[in-house]
Jmol script that loads the backbone (N, CA, C; Angstrom):
load data "model"
ATOM      1  N   MET A   1       0.802  -1.124  -0.018  1.00  0.00           N
ATOM      2  CA  MET A   1      -0.054   0.128  -0.250  1.00  0.00           C
ATOM      3  C   MET A   1       0.759   1.346  -0.121  1.00  0.00           C
ATOM      4  N   ARG A   2       2.081   1.136   0.498  1.00  0.00           N
ATOM      5  CA  ARG A   2       2.908   2.327   0.696  1.00  0.00           C
ATOM      6  C   ARG A   2       3.390   2.510  -0.620  1.00  0.00           C
ATOM      7  N   ASP A   3       3.654   1.924  -1.648  1.00  0.00           N
ATOM      8  CA  ASP A   3       4.171   1.980  -3.040  1.00  0.00           C
ATOM      9  C   ASP A   3       2.834   2.937  -3.639  1.00  0.00           C
ATOM     10  N   LEU A   4       1.718   2.490  -3.438  1.00  0.00           N
ATOM     11  CA  LEU A   4       0.590   2.973  -3.991  1.00  0.00           C
ATOM     12  C   LEU A   4       0.533   4.768  -3.678  1.00  0.00           C
ATOM     13  N   TYR A   5       0.587   4.883  -2.391  1.00  0.00           N
ATOM     14  CA  TYR A   5       0.591   6.264  -2.017  1.00  0.00           C
ATOM     15  C   TYR A   5       1.681   7.163  -2.323  1.00  0.00           C
ATOM     16  N   GLU A   6       3.068   6.377  -2.667  1.00  0.00           N
ATOM     17  CA  GLU A   6       4.226   7.082  -3.044  1.00  0.00           C
ATOM     18  C   GLU A   6       3.909   7.349  -4.608  1.00  0.00           C
ATOM     19  N   SER A   7       3.149   6.500  -5.054  1.00  0.00           N
ATOM     20  CA  SER A   7       3.091   6.590  -6.560  1.00  0.00           C
ATOM     21  C   SER A   7       2.004   7.933  -6.990  1.00  0.00           C
ATOM     22  N   ILE A   8       0.956   7.870  -5.861  1.00  0.00           N
ATOM     23  CA  ILE A   8      -0.005   9.071  -5.904  1.00  0.00           C
ATOM     24  C   ILE A   8       0.797  10.588  -5.743  1.00  0.00           C
ATOM     25  N   ASP A   9       1.724  10.708  -4.707  1.00  0.00           N
ATOM     26  CA  ASP A   9       2.440  11.583  -4.191  1.00  0.00           C
ATOM     27  C   ASP A   9       3.305  12.073  -5.615  1.00  0.00           C
ATOM     28  N   GLN A  10       3.892  11.065  -6.235  1.00  0.00           N
ATOM     29  CA  GLN A  10       4.772  11.398  -7.443  1.00  0.00           C
ATOM     30  C   GLN A  10       3.897  12.067  -8.473  1.00  0.00           C
ATOM     31  N   ALA A  11       2.752  11.386  -8.796  1.00  0.00           N
ATOM     32  CA  ALA A  11       1.796  11.872  -9.993  1.00  0.00           C
ATOM     33  C   ALA A  11       1.553  13.038  -9.522  1.00  0.00           C
ATOM     34  N   ILE A  12       0.945  13.607  -8.296  1.00  0.00           N
ATOM     35  CA  ILE A  12       0.646  14.791  -8.061  1.00  0.00           C
ATOM     36  C   ILE A  12       1.816  15.453  -8.346  1.00  0.00           C
ATOM     37  N   GLN A  13       3.031  15.577  -7.768  1.00  0.00           N
ATOM     38  CA  GLN A  13       4.141  16.424  -8.076  1.00  0.00           C
ATOM     39  C   GLN A  13       4.460  16.460  -9.508  1.00  0.00           C
ATOM     40  N   GLU A  14       4.060  15.419 -10.369  1.00  0.00           N
ATOM     41  CA  GLU A  14       4.417  15.608 -11.904  1.00  0.00           C
ATOM     42  C   GLU A  14       3.513  16.059 -12.594  1.00  0.00           C
ATOM     43  N   ARG A  15       2.052  16.336 -12.032  1.00  0.00           N
ATOM     44  CA  ARG A  15       1.046  16.754 -12.397  1.00  0.00           C
ATOM     45  C   ARG A  15       0.415  15.785 -13.712  1.00  0.00           C
ATOM     46  N   ARG A  16       0.659  14.365 -13.231  1.00  0.00           N
ATOM     47  CA  ARG A  16       0.195  13.282 -14.111  1.00  0.00           C
ATOM     48  C   ARG A  16      -1.376  12.981 -13.532  1.00  0.00           C
ATOM     49  N   SER A  17      -2.102  12.887 -14.550  1.00  0.00           N
ATOM     50  CA  SER A  17      -3.712  12.333 -13.957  1.00  0.00           C
ATOM     51  C   SER A  17      -3.749  10.950 -13.621  1.00  0.00           C
ATOM     52  N   PHE A  18      -4.502  10.628 -13.101  1.00  0.00           N
ATOM     53  CA  PHE A  18      -4.663   8.944 -12.591  1.00  0.00           C
ATOM     54  C   PHE A  18      -6.408   8.793 -11.921  1.00  0.00           C
ATOM     55  N   ALA A  19      -6.426   7.743 -11.658  1.00  0.00           N
ATOM     56  CA  ALA A  19      -7.791   7.405 -10.856  1.00  0.00           C
ATOM     57  C   ALA A  19      -7.423   6.360  -9.888  1.00  0.00           C
ATOM     58  N   VAL A  20      -8.412   6.777  -8.678  1.00  0.00           N
ATOM     59  CA  VAL A  20      -8.187   5.465  -7.688  1.00  0.00           C
ATOM     60  C   VAL A  20      -9.424   4.907  -7.562  1.00  0.00           C
ATOM     61  N   ALA A  21      -9.192   3.408  -7.730  1.00  0.00           N
ATOM     62  CA  ALA A  21     -10.320   2.459  -7.493  1.00  0.00           C
ATOM     63  C   ALA A  21     -10.126   2.016  -6.402  1.00  0.00           C
ATOM     64  N   THR A  22     -11.253   1.715  -5.242  1.00  0.00           N
ATOM     65  CA  THR A  22     -11.187   1.520  -3.943  1.00  0.00           C
ATOM     66  C   THR A  22     -12.520   0.601  -3.886  1.00  0.00           C
ATOM     67  N   ILE A  23     -12.125  -0.507  -3.252  1.00  0.00           N
ATOM     68  CA  ILE A  23     -13.403  -1.515  -2.988  1.00  0.00           C
ATOM     69  C   ILE A  23     -14.161  -0.750  -1.820  1.00  0.00           C
ATOM     70  N   ILE A  24     -15.504  -0.684  -1.849  1.00  0.00           N
ATOM     71  CA  ILE A  24     -16.220  -0.102  -0.907  1.00  0.00           C
ATOM     72  C   ILE A  24     -17.185  -0.983  -0.232  1.00  0.00           C
ATOM     73  N   ALA A  25     -17.437  -2.062  -0.907  1.00  0.00           N
ATOM     74  CA  ALA A  25     -18.377  -3.063  -0.220  1.00  0.00           C
ATOM     75  C   ALA A  25     -18.186  -4.343  -0.722  1.00  0.00           C
ATOM     76  N   THR A  26     -18.301  -5.294  -0.109  1.00  0.00           N
ATOM     77  CA  THR A  26     -18.292  -6.647  -0.444  1.00  0.00           C
ATOM     78  C   THR A  26     -19.467  -7.750   0.062  1.00  0.00           C
ATOM     79  N   LYS A  27     -19.738  -8.562  -0.599  1.00  0.00           N
ATOM     80  CA  LYS A  27     -20.699  -9.798  -0.313  1.00  0.00           C
ATOM     81  C   LYS A  27     -20.157 -11.022  -0.829  1.00  0.00           C
ATOM     82  N   GLY A  28     -20.331 -11.802   0.046  1.00  0.00           N
ATOM     83  CA  GLY A  28     -19.751 -13.137  -0.319  1.00  0.00           C
ATOM     84  C   GLY A  28     -18.310 -13.221  -0.519  1.00  0.00           C
ATOM     85  N   SER A  29     -17.700 -14.426  -1.184  1.00  0.00           N
ATOM     86  CA  SER A  29     -16.373 -14.561  -1.373  1.00  0.00           C
ATOM     87  C   SER A  29     -15.897 -14.031  -2.317  1.00  0.00           C
ATOM     88  N   THR A  30     -15.119 -12.937  -1.954  1.00  0.00           N
ATOM     89  CA  THR A  30     -14.286 -11.948  -2.982  1.00  0.00           C
ATOM     90  C   THR A  30     -12.710 -11.930  -2.860  1.00  0.00           C
ATOM     91  N   PRO A  31     -11.789 -11.757  -3.852  1.00  0.00           N
ATOM     92  CA  PRO A  31     -10.503 -11.820  -3.789  1.00  0.00           C
ATOM     93  C   PRO A  31     -10.006 -10.836  -2.762  1.00  0.00           C
ATOM     94  N   ARG A  32     -10.802  -9.659  -2.634  1.00  0.00           N
ATOM     95  CA  ARG A  32     -10.034  -8.768  -1.925  1.00  0.00           C
ATOM     96  C   ARG A  32     -11.226  -8.092  -1.143  1.00  0.00           C
ATOM     97  N   LYS A  33     -10.881  -7.451   0.222  1.00  0.00           N
ATOM     98  CA  LYS A  33     -11.915  -6.854   0.763  1.00  0.00           C
ATOM     99  C   LYS A  33     -12.235  -5.435   0.917  1.00  0.00           C
ATOM    100  N   THR A  34     -13.056  -4.813   1.683  1.00  0.00           N
ATOM    101  CA  THR A  34     -13.316  -3.270   1.480  1.00  0.00           C
ATOM    102  C   THR A  34     -11.672  -2.570   1.945  1.00  0.00           C
ATOM    103  N   GLY A  35     -11.429  -1.519   1.152  1.00  0.00           N
ATOM    104  CA  GLY A  35     -10.300  -0.920   1.195  1.00  0.00           C
ATOM    105  C   GLY A  35      -9.418  -1.024   0.245  1.00  0.00           C
ATOM    106  N   ALA A  36      -9.546  -2.154  -0.310  1.00  0.00           N
ATOM    107  CA  ALA A  36      -8.358  -2.577  -1.399  1.00  0.00           C
ATOM    108  C   ALA A  36      -8.422  -1.401  -2.400  1.00  0.00           C
ATOM    109  N   LYS A  37      -7.062  -0.916  -2.920  1.00  0.00           N
ATOM    110  CA  LYS A  37      -7.021   0.019  -3.857  1.00  0.00           C
ATOM    111  C   LYS A  37      -6.444  -0.456  -5.187  1.00  0.00           C
ATOM    112  N   MET A  38      -6.600   0.237  -6.214  1.00  0.00           N
ATOM    113  CA  MET A  38      -5.787   0.116  -7.206  1.00  0.00           C
ATOM    114  C   MET A  38      -5.521   1.586  -7.958  1.00  0.00           C
ATOM    115  N   LEU A  39      -4.428   1.716  -8.458  1.00  0.00           N
ATOM    116  CA  LEU A  39      -4.162   3.082  -9.060  1.00  0.00           C
ATOM    117  C   LEU A  39      -4.179   2.818 -10.516  1.00  0.00           C
ATOM    118  N   VAL A  40      -4.743   3.602 -11.219  1.00  0.00           N
ATOM    119  CA  VAL A  40      -4.820   3.752 -12.861  1.00  0.00           C
ATOM    120  C   VAL A  40      -4.265   4.996 -13.479  1.00  0.00           C
ATOM    121  N   PHE A  41      -3.529   4.739 -14.702  1.00  0.00           N
ATOM    122  CA  PHE A  41      -2.811   5.744 -15.465  1.00  0.00           C
ATOM    123  C   PHE A  41      -3.782   5.900 -16.593  1.00  0.00           C
ATOM    124  N   PRO A  42      -3.747   7.042 -17.311  1.00  0.00           N
ATOM    125  CA  PRO A  42      -4.440   7.165 -18.564  1.00  0.00           C
ATOM    126  C   PRO A  42      -3.889   6.131 -19.949  1.00  0.00           C
ATOM    127  N   ASP A  43      -2.588   5.714 -19.751  1.00  0.00           N
ATOM    128  CA  ASP A  43      -2.053   5.015 -20.607  1.00  0.00           C
ATOM    129  C   ASP A  43      -2.336   3.389 -20.352  1.00  0.00           C
ATOM    130  N   GLY A  44      -3.133   3.000 -19.117  1.00  0.00           N
ATOM    131  CA  GLY A  44      -3.578   1.740 -19.071  1.00  0.00           C
ATOM    132  C   GLY A  44      -2.695   1.128 -17.860  1.00  0.00           C
ATOM    133  N   ARG A  45      -1.416   1.827 -17.691  1.00  0.00           N
ATOM    134  CA  ARG A  45      -0.654   1.209 -16.512  1.00  0.00           C
ATOM    135  C   ARG A  45      -1.381   1.418 -15.233  1.00  0.00           C
ATOM    136  N   PHE A  46      -1.178   0.284 -14.194  1.00  0.00           N
ATOM    137  CA  PHE A  46      -1.998   0.311 -12.952  1.00  0.00           C
ATOM    138  C   PHE A  46      -1.160  -0.185 -11.838  1.00  0.00           C
ATOM    139  N   LEU A  47      -1.340   0.145 -10.506  1.00  0.00           N
ATOM    140  CA  LEU A  47      -0.312  -0.393  -9.493  1.00  0.00           C
ATOM    141  C   LEU A  47      -1.650  -0.674  -8.433  1.00  0.00           C
ATOM    142  N   GLY A  48      -1.425  -1.794  -7.709  1.00  0.00           N
ATOM    143  CA  GLY A  48      -2.276  -2.351  -6.686  1.00  0.00           C
ATOM    144  C   GLY A  48      -3.009  -3.322  -7.487  1.00  0.00           C
ATOM    145  N   THR A  49      -4.118  -3.859  -6.694  1.00  0.00           N
ATOM    146  CA  THR A  49      -5.002  -4.591  -7.242  1.00  0.00           C
ATOM    147  C   THR A  49      -6.344  -4.955  -6.241  1.00  0.00           C
ATOM    148  N   ILE A  50      -7.177  -4.772  -7.117  1.00  0.00           N
ATOM    149  CA  ILE A  50      -8.670  -5.076  -6.356  1.00  0.00           C
ATOM    150  C   ILE A  50      -9.201  -6.767  -6.522  1.00  0.00           C
ATOM    151  N   GLY A  51      -8.219  -7.437  -7.197  1.00  0.00           N
ATOM    152  CA  GLY A  51      -8.447  -8.989  -7.088  1.00  0.00           C
ATOM    153  C   GLY A  51      -8.189  -9.533  -8.305  1.00  0.00           C
ATOM    154  N   GLY A  52      -7.774  -8.849  -9.117  1.00  0.00           N
ATOM    155  CA  GLY A  52      -7.391  -9.626 -10.640  1.00  0.00           C
ATOM    156  C   GLY A  52      -8.696 -10.166 -11.292  1.00  0.00           C
ATOM    157  N   GLY A  53      -8.246 -10.834 -12.484  1.00  0.00           N
ATOM    158  CA  GLY A  53      -9.228 -11.507 -13.293  1.00  0.00           C
ATOM    159  C   GLY A  53     -10.244 -10.485 -13.970  1.00  0.00           C
ATOM    160  N   CYS A  54     -11.568 -11.086 -14.420  1.00  0.00           N
ATOM    161  CA  CYS A  54     -12.230 -10.176 -15.010  1.00  0.00           C
ATOM    162  C   CYS A  54     -12.747  -8.862 -14.328  1.00  0.00           C
ATOM    163  N   GLY A  55     -13.090  -9.121 -12.930  1.00  0.00           N
ATOM    164  CA  GLY A  55     -13.616  -8.024 -12.062  1.00  0.00           C
ATOM    165  C   GLY A  55     -12.642  -7.002 -12.327  1.00  0.00           C
ATOM    166  N   GLU A  56     -11.584  -7.091 -12.301  1.00  0.00           N
ATOM    167  CA  GLU A  56     -10.323  -6.074 -12.236  1.00  0.00           C
ATOM    168  C   GLU A  56     -10.172  -5.475 -13.473  1.00  0.00           C
ATOM    169  N   GLY A  57     -10.230  -6.192 -14.555  1.00  0.00           N
ATOM    170  CA  GLY A  57     -10.422  -5.697 -16.095  1.00  0.00           C
ATOM    171  C   GLY A  57     -11.752  -4.850 -16.317  1.00  0.00           C
ATOM    172  N   GLU A  58     -12.647  -5.214 -15.554  1.00  0.00           N
ATOM    173  CA  GLU A  58     -13.991  -4.239 -15.757  1.00  0.00           C
ATOM    174  C   GLU A  58     -13.741  -3.017 -15.009  1.00  0.00           C
ATOM    175  N   VAL A  59     -13.060  -3.145 -14.013  1.00  0.00           N
ATOM    176  CA  VAL A  59     -12.665  -1.933 -13.234  1.00  0.00           C
ATOM    177  C   VAL A  59     -11.739  -0.855 -13.820  1.00  0.00           C
ATOM    178  N   LEU A  60     -10.776  -1.616 -14.411  1.00  0.00           N
ATOM    179  CA  LEU A  60      -9.768  -0.888 -15.267  1.00  0.00           C
ATOM    180  C   LEU A  60     -10.134  -0.291 -16.170  1.00  0.00           C
ATOM    181  N   GLU A  61     -11.408  -0.695 -17.010  1.00  0.00           N
ATOM    182  CA  GLU A  61     -12.000  -0.001 -18.020  1.00  0.00           C
ATOM    183  C   GLU A  61     -12.632   1.141 -17.584  1.00  0.00           C
ATOM    184  N   GLU A  62     -13.570   0.920 -16.446  1.00  0.00           N
ATOM    185  CA  GLU A  62     -14.265   1.909 -16.130  1.00  0.00           C
ATOM    186  C   GLU A  62     -13.150   3.328 -15.710  1.00  0.00           C
ATOM    187  N   ALA A  63     -12.159   2.776 -15.055  1.00  0.00           N
ATOM    188  CA  ALA A  63     -11.124   3.876 -14.415  1.00  0.00           C
ATOM    189  C   ALA A  63     -10.608   4.820 -15.675  1.00  0.00           C
ATOM    190  N   LEU A  64     -10.431   4.198 -16.815  1.00  0.00           N
ATOM    191  CA  LEU A  64      -9.922   5.029 -18.025  1.00  0.00           C
ATOM    192  C   LEU A  64     -11.002   5.643 -18.403  1.00  0.00           C
ATOM    193  N   ASN A  65     -12.396   5.259 -18.364  1.00  0.00           N
ATOM    194  CA  ASN A  65     -13.513   6.110 -18.769  1.00  0.00           C
ATOM    195  C   ASN A  65     -13.628   7.128 -17.877  1.00  0.00           C
ATOM    196  N   ALA A  66     -13.574   7.088 -16.688  1.00  0.00           N
ATOM    197  CA  ALA A  66     -13.827   8.109 -15.924  1.00  0.00           C
ATOM    198  C   ALA A  66     -12.735   9.337 -15.950  1.00  0.00           C
ATOM    199  N   LEU A  67     -11.447   8.554 -16.444  1.00  0.00           N
ATOM    200  CA  LEU A  67     -10.294   9.808 -16.657  1.00  0.00           C
ATOM    201  C   LEU A  67     -10.735  10.347 -17.879  1.00  0.00           C
ATOM    202  N   GLN A  68     -11.441   9.743 -18.892  1.00  0.00           N
ATOM    203  CA  GLN A  68     -11.915  10.527 -20.094  1.00  0.00           C
ATOM    204  C   GLN A  68     -13.216  11.345 -19.854  1.00  0.00           C
ATOM    205  N   ASP A  69     -14.074  11.036 -18.992  1.00  0.00           N
ATOM    206  CA  ASP A  69     -15.210  11.953 -18.823  1.00  0.00           C
ATOM    207  C   ASP A  69     -15.362  12.663 -17.634  1.00  0.00           C
ATOM    208  N   ALA A  70     -14.028  12.823 -16.889  1.00  0.00           N
ATOM    209  CA  ALA A  70     -14.174  13.471 -15.466  1.00  0.00           C
ATOM    210  C   ALA A  70     -15.099  13.105 -14.677  1.00  0.00           C
ATOM    211  N   LYS A  71     -15.568  11.712 -14.519  1.00  0.00           N
ATOM    212  CA  LYS A  71     -16.866  11.623 -13.529  1.00  0.00           C
ATOM    213  C   LYS A  71     -16.407  10.256 -12.662  1.00  0.00           C
ATOM    214  N   THR A  72     -16.710  10.753 -11.419  1.00  0.00           N
ATOM    215  CA  THR A  72     -16.547   9.680 -10.643  1.00  0.00           C
ATOM    216  C   THR A  72     -17.790   8.566 -10.726  1.00  0.00           C
ATOM    217  N   ARG A  73     -17.509   7.023 -10.352  1.00  0.00           N
ATOM    218  CA  ARG A  73     -18.603   6.272 -10.506  1.00  0.00           C
ATOM    219  C   ARG A  73     -18.517   5.150  -9.702  1.00  0.00           C
ATOM    220  N   ILE A  74     -19.418   4.318  -9.260  1.00  0.00           N
ATOM    221  CA  ILE A  74     -19.411   3.171  -8.862  1.00  0.00           C
ATOM    222  C   ILE A  74     -19.584   2.009  -9.392  1.00  0.00           C
ATOM    223  N   VAL A  75     -18.798   1.008  -9.509  1.00  0.00           N
ATOM    224  CA  VAL A  75     -18.849  -0.185 -10.517  1.00  0.00           C
ATOM    225  C   VAL A  75     -19.089  -1.303  -9.674  1.00  0.00           C
ATOM    226  N   ARG A  76     -20.144  -1.800  -9.912  1.00  0.00           N
ATOM    227  CA  ARG A  76     -20.591  -3.301  -9.160  1.00  0.00           C
ATOM    228  C   ARG A  76     -19.862  -4.310  -9.865  1.00  0.00           C
ATOM    229  N   VAL A  77     -19.358  -5.388  -9.283  1.00  0.00           N
ATOM    230  CA  VAL A  77     -18.601  -6.447 -10.063  1.00  0.00           C
ATOM    231  C   VAL A  77     -19.189  -7.720  -9.316  1.00  0.00           C
ATOM    232  N   ASP A  78     -19.951  -8.633 -10.222  1.00  0.00           N
ATOM    233  CA  ASP A  78     -20.645  -9.495  -9.759  1.00  0.00           C
ATOM    234  C   ASP A  78     -19.935 -10.899 -10.206  1.00  0.00           C
ATOM    235  N   LEU A  79     -19.280 -11.527  -9.271  1.00  0.00           N
ATOM    236  CA  LEU A  79     -18.549 -12.811  -9.900  1.00  0.00           C
ATOM    237  C   LEU A  79     -19.518 -14.138  -9.669  1.00  0.00           C
ATOM    238  N   MET A  80     -20.600 -13.832  -9.314  1.00  0.00           N
ATOM    239  CA  MET A  80     -21.586 -14.971  -9.469  1.00  0.00           C
ATOM    240  C   MET A  80     -21.802 -15.500 -10.522  1.00  0.00           C
ATOM    241  N   GLU A  81     -21.627 -14.814 -11.463  1.00  0.00           N
ATOM    242  CA  GLU A  81     -22.020 -15.312 -12.966  1.00  0.00           C
ATOM    243  C   GLU A  81     -20.951 -16.107 -13.582  1.00  0.00           C
ATOM    244  N   SER A  82     -19.540 -15.654 -13.020  1.00  0.00           N
ATOM    245  CA  SER A  82     -18.304 -16.039 -13.402  1.00  0.00           C
ATOM    246  C   SER A  82     -18.335 -17.538 -12.674  1.00  0.00           C
ATOM    247  N   LEU A  83     -18.886 -17.599 -11.717  1.00  0.00           N
ATOM    248  CA  LEU A  83     -18.797 -18.899 -10.716  1.00  0.00           C
ATOM    249  C   LEU A  83     -19.683 -20.137 -11.503  1.00  0.00           C
ATOM    250  N   GLU A  84     -20.610 -19.767 -12.380  1.00  0.00           N
ATOM    251  CA  GLU A  84     -21.301 -20.889 -13.187  1.00  0.00           C
ATOM    252  C   GLU A  84     -20.475 -21.288 -14.306  1.00  0.00           C
ATOM    253  N   ALA A  85     -19.618 -20.679 -14.664  1.00  0.00           N
ATOM    254  CA  ALA A  85     -18.851 -20.980 -15.800  1.00  0.00           C
ATOM    255  C   ALA A  85     -17.421 -21.670 -15.442  1.00  0.00           C
ATOM    256  N   ASP A  86     -16.980 -21.201 -14.225  1.00  0.00           N
ATOM    257  CA  ASP A  86     -15.602 -21.672 -13.543  1.00  0.00           C
ATOM    258  C   ASP A  86     -15.880 -21.923 -12.193  1.00  0.00           C
ATOM    259  N   ASP A  87     -15.455 -23.087 -11.577  1.00  0.00           N
ATOM    260  CA  ASP A  87     -15.917 -23.079 -10.018  1.00  0.00           C
ATOM    261  C   ASP A  87     -14.578 -22.718  -9.461  1.00  0.00           C
ATOM    262  N   ARG A  88     -13.311 -22.397 -10.049  1.00  0.00           N
ATOM    263  CA  ARG A  88     -12.408 -21.517  -9.294  1.00  0.00           C
ATOM    264  C   ARG A  88     -12.298 -20.362  -9.104  1.00  0.00           C
ATOM    265  N   VAL A  89     -13.507 -19.531  -9.476  1.00  0.00           N
ATOM    266  CA  VAL A  89     -13.522 -18.240  -9.340  1.00  0.00           C
ATOM    267  C   VAL A  89     -14.497 -17.929  -7.931  1.00  0.00           C
ATOM    268  N   CYS A  90     -14.201 -17.002  -7.468  1.00  0.00           N
ATOM    269  CA  CYS A  90     -14.614 -16.383  -6.087  1.00  0.00           C
ATOM    270  C   CYS A  90     -16.556 -16.323  -6.289  1.00  0.00           C
ATOM    271  N   GLY A  91     -17.227 -16.260  -5.373  1.00  0.00           N
ATOM    272  CA  GLY A  91     -18.605 -16.301  -5.830  1.00  0.00           C
ATOM    273  C   GLY A  91     -19.317 -15.252  -5.231  1.00  0.00           C
ATOM    274  N   GLY A  92     -18.651 -13.915  -5.048  1.00  0.00           N
ATOM    275  CA  GLY A  92     -19.169 -12.862  -4.428  1.00  0.00           C
ATOM    276  C   GLY A  92     -19.304 -11.699  -5.240  1.00  0.00           C
ATOM    277  N   ILE A  93     -19.925 -10.263  -4.741  1.00  0.00           N
ATOM    278  CA  ILE A  93     -19.997  -9.225  -5.229  1.00  0.00           C
ATOM    279  C   ILE A  93     -19.462  -8.244  -4.382  1.00  0.00           C
ATOM    280  N   PHE A  94     -18.636  -7.325  -5.614  1.00  0.00           N
ATOM    281  CA  PHE A  94     -17.968  -6.275  -4.666  1.00  0.00           C
ATOM    282  C   PHE A  94     -18.238  -4.965  -5.704  1.00  0.00           C
ATOM    283  N   GLU A  95     -18.244  -3.650  -4.600  1.00  0.00           N
ATOM    284  CA  GLU A  95     -18.504  -2.365  -5.559  1.00  0.00           C
ATOM    285  C   GLU A  95     -17.294  -1.519  -5.216  1.00  0.00           C
ATOM    286  N   VAL A  96     -16.950  -0.964  -6.307  1.00  0.00           N
ATOM    287  CA  VAL A  96     -15.611  -0.113  -6.328  1.00  0.00           C
ATOM    288  C   VAL A  96     -16.089   1.188  -6.852  1.00  0.00           C
ATOM    289  N   PHE A  97     -15.568   2.326  -5.806  1.00  0.00           N
ATOM    290  CA  PHE A  97     -15.639   3.696  -6.133  1.00  0.00           C
ATOM    291  C   PHE A  97     -14.366   4.093  -6.903  1.00  0.00           C
ATOM    292  N   VAL A  98     -14.570   4.356  -8.311  1.00  0.00           N
ATOM    293  CA  VAL A  98     -13.806   5.189  -8.840  1.00  0.00           C
ATOM    294  C   VAL A  98     -13.501   6.331  -9.166  1.00  0.00           C
ATOM    295  N   GLU A  99     -12.390   7.244  -8.525  1.00  0.00           N
ATOM    296  CA  GLU A  99     -12.094   8.763  -8.684  1.00  0.00           C
ATOM    297  C   GLU A  99     -11.179   9.054  -9.554  1.00  0.00           C
ATOM    298  N   PRO A 100     -11.473   9.808 -10.183  1.00  0.00           N
ATOM    299  CA  PRO A 100     -10.720  10.313 -11.365  1.00  0.00           C
ATOM    300  C   PRO A 100     -10.105  11.690 -10.545  1.00  0.00           C
ATOM    301  N   VAL A 101      -8.570  11.736 -10.788  1.00  0.00           N
ATOM    302  CA  VAL A 101      -7.935  12.855 -10.321  1.00  0.00           C
ATOM    303  C   VAL A 101      -7.158  13.496 -11.546  1.00  0.00           C
ATOM    304  N   LEU A 102      -7.639  14.604 -11.916  1.00  0.00           N
ATOM    305  CA  LEU A 102      -7.129  15.240 -13.128  1.00  0.00           C
ATOM    306  C   LEU A 102      -6.244  16.292 -13.113  1.00  0.00           C
ATOM    307  N   LEU A 103      -5.022  16.146 -13.394  1.00  0.00           N
ATOM    308  CA  LEU A 103      -3.964  16.985 -13.444  1.00  0.00           C
ATOM    309  C   LEU A 103      -3.598  17.278 -14.650  1.00  0.00           C
ATOM    310  N   THR A 104      -2.978  18.719 -15.018  1.00  0.00           N
ATOM    311  CA  THR A 104      -2.317  18.887 -16.314  1.00  0.00           C
ATOM    312  C   THR A 104      -1.049  19.336 -16.117  1.00  0.00           C
ATOM    313  N   ALA A 105       0.164  18.694 -16.955  1.00  0.00           N
ATOM    314  CA  ALA A 105       1.313  19.399 -16.784  1.00  0.00           C
ATOM    315  C   ALA A 105       1.524  20.765 -17.211  1.00  0.00           C
ATOM    316  N   HIS A 106       2.542  21.435 -16.177  1.00  0.00           N
ATOM    317  CA  HIS A 106       2.868  22.725 -16.556  1.00  0.00           C
ATOM    318  C   HIS A 106       3.428  22.853 -18.092  1.00  0.00           C
ATOM    319  N   ARG A 107       3.000  23.748 -18.717  1.00  0.00           N
ATOM    320  CA  ARG A 107       3.779  24.302 -19.865  1.00  0.00           C
ATOM    321  C   ARG A 107       4.525  25.576 -19.991  1.00  0.00           C
TER     322      ARG A 107
END
end "model"
wireframe off; spacefill off
backbone 0.3
color backbone group
């Protein structure tokens, strides 16, 4: 988690935009719990994890969208659907708050 906060500090100092995705609620079996964070940059790079797999991919896409439209959002990831297809998948639901932090470089 310390690396994530150091990266946020560095991005702010360098005036680089990013989005923070934070799990705000979980129900059932989820790979990560409330408070897990992922930092997403406009080029698709990310730091941290909210659990990996399809759910993380969905949140990554929504974080990139949030950086484009400058709007926060809550993403609901339902792993129950994946459970039917693959019994190795967690069978819970989690909600992620995605907050874009838009900064522009000095010119």
